[in-house]
C-alpha positions in Angstrom: 108.4 96.8 113.3 108.2 99.0 110.3 104.6 99.9 109.0 104.0 101.5 105.8 100.5 103.5 105.4 99.5 103.5 101.8 97.3 106.7 101.2 96.0 106.0 97.7 93.6 107.7 95.3 91.2 105.1 94.3 90.1 104.9 90.6 86.2 104.2 90.7 85.6 100.7 90.3 88.7 100.1 88.3 90.3 97.1 90.0 93.4 96.6 87.7 94.1 100.5 88.1 93.8 100.4 91.7 96.2 97.2 91.9 98.7 98.7 89.6 98.7 102.2 91.7 99.2 100.1 95.2 102.0 98.1 93.6 103.7 101.3 92.4 103.4 103.1 95.9 105.1 99.9 97.5 107.6 100.0 94.9 108.5 103.5 95.4 108.8 103.1 99.3 111.4 101.8 101.6 110.8 98.2 102.9 108.2 97.7 105.5 107.1 94.6 107.6 103.4 95.5 107.3 101.7 97.7 104.4 98.2 99.2 105.2 95.8 99.9 102.2 92.5 102.0 102.7 89.0 100.6 102.9 87.7 99.0 99.6 91.2 100.1 98.3 90.4 98.1 94.8 87.1 99.6 94.1 86.3 102.8 96.1 83.5 102.7 98.6 80.9 101.2 96.2 77.4 100.7 98.0 76.1 98.5 95.0 78.1 95.7 96.3 76.5 93.1 93.6 78.3 95.4 90.9 82.0 94.7 92.1 81.6 91.9 94.5 83.8 88.7 93.9 83.9 85.4 95.9 87.4 85.1 97.9 88.6 82.3 95.6 88.5 84.4 92.4 89.2 87.9 94.0 92.1 89.3 91.9 93.0 92.0 94.4 93.2 89.4 97.3 95.2 87.3 95.1 97.6 90.2 94.4 97.8 90.7 98.4 98.7 87.0 98.7 101.4 87.2 95.8 102.8 90.4 97.2 103.2 89.6 100.7 104.9 86.1 99.6 107.3 87.8 97.4 108.2 90.6 99.7 108.0 88.8 102.9 105.6 91.4 104.5 102.1 91.5 105.5 99.4 93.5 103.9 96.1 94.7 105.3 92.9 96.2 103.4 89.4 95.7 102.7 87.6 94.3 99.7 84.1 93.8 98.6 83.4 90.0 98.9 80.3 87.8 98.1 79.6 84.4 100.2 76.6 82.5 100.2 74.6 85.2 98.8 75.6 88.0 101.0 77.9 90.7 100.7 80.8 92.0 103.2 83.2 94.6 103.5 85.9 92.3 104.5 89.2 93.4 106.0 92.0 91.2 105.3 95.4 90.7 107.1 97.8 88.6 104.7 101.3 87.4 105.6 104.0 85.5 103.5 102.0 82.4 104.5 98.6 83.4 103.1 95.6 84.9 104.6 96.0 85.0 108.3 92.7 86.8 109.4 89.5 88.2 107.9 87.4 90.8 109.7 84.0 91.8 108.5 82.9 95.2 109.2 80.8 95.3 112.4 79.3 99.0 112.0 77.9 99.6 108.9 77.5 103.1 107.6 73.6 103.4 107.8 73.7 107.0 106.4 75.5 106.0 103.3 73.3 103.0 102.5 76.0 100.2 103.6 73.3 98.6 105.8 71.0 97.9 102.8 73.4 95.9 100.8 76.0 94.4 103.2 75.9 91.9 106.1 77.7 93.1 109.2 80.2 91.0 111.0 79.9 90.2 114.7 83.3 89.1 115.9 86.3 91.1 117.0 89.4 89.8 115.3 92.9 90.2 116.5 96.1 88.9 114.4 99.6 88.5 115.5 102.4 89.3 113.3 106.0 89.4 114.1 105.3 89.5 117.7 102.8 92.5 117.4 99.0 91.8 118.2 96.7 93.9 115.7 92.9 94.6 116.2 91.3 95.1 112.8 88.7 97.7 112.2 87.1 99.4 109.4 86.1 103.0 109.0 82.7 103.5 110.8 84.0 101.4 113.5 86.1 104.2 114.7 83.1 106.1 116.2 82.2 103.0 118.6 84.7 102.6 121.3 83.0 100.1 123.3 83.5 97.4 120.8 87.4 98.0 120.5 88.1 98.5 124.3 91.4 96.8 125.1 91.5 94.1 127.6 94.2 93.3 130.2 94.5 90.0 131.9 97.2 88.1 133.6 98.4 87.0 130.0 98.8 90.7 129.1 96.9 93.1 126.9 94.5 91.8 124.3 96.4 93.8 121.4 99.1 96.2 120.9 97.8 98.2 118.0 94.4 99.0 116.1 94.3 99.1 112.4 91.7 101.5 111.0 91.2 101.5 107.3 88.9 104.1 106.0 87.1 106.2 103.5 86.5 109.1 105.5 85.3 112.1 103.5 86.8 115.5 103.7 83.9 117.1 105.8 84.7 114.7 108.7 88.3 115.1 108.7 88.2 116.4 112.3 86.4 113.7 113.7 88.8 111.1 111.9 91.8 112.7 113.4 90.2 113.3 116.8 88.8 110.0 117.2 91.7 107.9 116.1 94.2 109.6 118.4 91.4 109.1 121.1 91.5 105.4 120.4 95.1 105.1 120.8 95.2 107.0 124.1 92.2 105.2 125.8 93.3 101.6 124.7 97.3 102.3 125.5 98.1 101.2 122.1 99.3 102.3 118.6 96.7 103.3 116.1 97.6 102.6 112.5 94.7 105.0 110.6 94.9 104.8 106.9 92.4 107.0 104.8 92.0 107.4 101.0 92.4 110.7 99.1 91.0 112.0 95.9 87.4 112.0 94.7 84.8 109.4 93.8 81.2 109.9 92.2 79.8 110.9 95.9 82.7 112.5 97.8 86.0 114.0 98.2 88.7 112.7 100.5 91.7 114.5 102.0 93.6 111.7 103.3 95.0 112.5 106.8 96.4 108.9 107.3 98.4 108.9 110.4 100.3 106.5 112.8 99.5 107.4 116.6 101.5 106.2 119.6 99.7 105.6 122.9 100.0 109.0 124.0 98.3 110.2 121.1 101.2 111.7 119.3 101.9 111.1 115.6 104.6 108.8 114.6 104.1 109.4 110.9 101.4 111.3 108.8 100.7 111.4 105.2 99.1 114.8 104.7 96.5 115.2 102.1 97.9 114.0 98.8 98.5 110.3 97.4 101.6 108.8 99.3 102.9 106.1 101.2 104.8 106.6 104.7 106.9 104.1 106.6 107.5 104.4 110.3 108.7 102.3 113.1 106.4 101.4 115.9 108.4 100.3 118.9 106.6 97.7 121.0 109.2 97.5 123.6 108.7 101.3 124.4 104.9 100.7 124.5 105.5 98.0 127.2 107.5 100.4 129.2 104.8 103.2 128.9 102.1 100.6 129.9 104.1 99.6 133.0 104.7 103.3 134.2 101.1 104.5 133.3 98.7 101.5 133.3 95.4 103.3 133.0 93.5 100.3 131.8 93.8 98.7 135.1 91.4 101.2 136.4 88.9 101.1 133.6 85.4 100.0 134.1 84.3 96.4 133.5 81.5 95.7 131.0 80.6 93.1 128.4 79.1 93.1 124.9 75.8 91.4 124.2 
């Protein structure tokens, strides 16, 4: 499967500009089966959710994702600020040519930045399958909490093959972003598609660092610090061989999440 990581410089609260920017980056890239956008890619990381939130049925950015997936025969992943039942969610969508395939509401809200005051946390792990690859959806601060994402292995096989982390990780925490995303790949015997934004908003500077890690914590593709899109192949057959040769999860400690 070819995966495109879209490291965009997001214009603050300008949905029209950000949709146009995402489309231009995809137009300029080689074709991919999946394109991954950053966290809150259409607005930037806006805490005042009521200023930018839309209901799912009227969300222009989501409609663009649906149209683009259908027109290009690909999948798109990224989060948007959604209002539902008077509550606000940082909702990670996985859209395929057939429409919305999965929704994941960010579980670990960023308390330090005030996200807990405005947004409602999700509670469910979400795994979606696309072209035979199983993806676990995650968002930004989730990266710091390995228990919630621990891969599971059973007679049916592994729970997932790759984790998608979409983020707004600021420059001062770049080392944590790189270290933890690689660790999640190693400890879960999976690929990690880690997509961060670049540029500036009214609060922070972001230096990108988007990367696809393989299950050994080696970079398959990277974006550097500037706005770009990088497309790389993830080899699920090779992943299966590695899991068979070095099955560390079979020795993992058992636990449950309450």
